[in-house]
N, C-alpha and C positions, 0 to 999 in steps of 0.2 A: 504494499499499500504505499503511496507516494506521500500521504499526509503525516506520516511519522516515520521515525527513523531511529536506529539503535545507537547508543554511545558506547564508547570503549569500556566503561565500567559497568555496563549492564542497564543503564537507565535508558529512558526514551525521550526523544524530543518530538512534540506534537506541533504541527503547523495548523494554526486556527484562524478562522475568519469570525469576528465577534460582531454581533448586532445588539448593542445595549439599548435599554429603554423598551424592551419587548414586553408583551403581555404576560408571558411566563418564561422561566428558564428552562431550556430544553436544547437537545441536539437537533439540528435541521438537515442532516445529511452533508454530502460533500459539495463544496463550492470551489470548483477548479481543483488545485492541488492542496486544498486545506479543508478541514472539518468546520462547518459553520455551527456556531453555538449562539443561541439567542439568550440574552440575559435580561432579566426583569429590572435589574439595578441601572440606575442612570450613570452616564459617563462623566461624573464629577467627583472630585476629590478622592479618586481611586476606588470608588465604590464598585464599579464594574469589574475591576482587576480583582478586588477581594472576593466578590460573588463568583468569579471564574475559578479561583483557587479553591473555594469551598465547594463548588459544584464538581470540579474534577476530582478533588479528594474524595468526596462521597461516592461518585460514580465508579472510581477505580478502586475504592476501598483502601486508601492509603492515607496517612496522616497529612494534614495540611502542610506540614513542614517539608514533605516529600514533593510538593508541587511548587515550582519556582518559575517565575516569569523571566525568561532569558532576554527578549526583545519585544518591542512594540508597546511599551507602557502607555503611550498616548495614541495609539494607531489601532485600527480594526484588525490589522494583520498582526498576529502575535505568535511567538515561539515560546512554548512552555516545556520545561524539563520536569519529568516524572521519575522518581526513583522508587523501585520496589513494586511497580504495578505488573500484574500478569498481562501478557501480550494478548490473550483472548479477551480480557475485559476492555483493553483499549480498542481492539478491532470491533467489539460489539458496540462501541459508542457510535460509529458510523451507521450501523444498522438500526439505530433508534430513530434516525431522521427520516 
């Protein structure tokens, strides 16, 4: 899958397209080479980024500290590193959309 890749230490990097201010937080399938995630949080004061980290941690069943925003803090295009997630759970995110 082109929207996530493995790191040398066994983690995963996810390429995401974020839609803040949506009616509810959910995966919306693939958007080009990224997974689209709709967030109910507004894009102000880091609320959308915090909601993204919490959502991914919950969906992948990892602690919030295992989800780190690598790039795209103020952009819709984000790269997120996840440590300790099962690849099957990550692949299942795209199936939710």
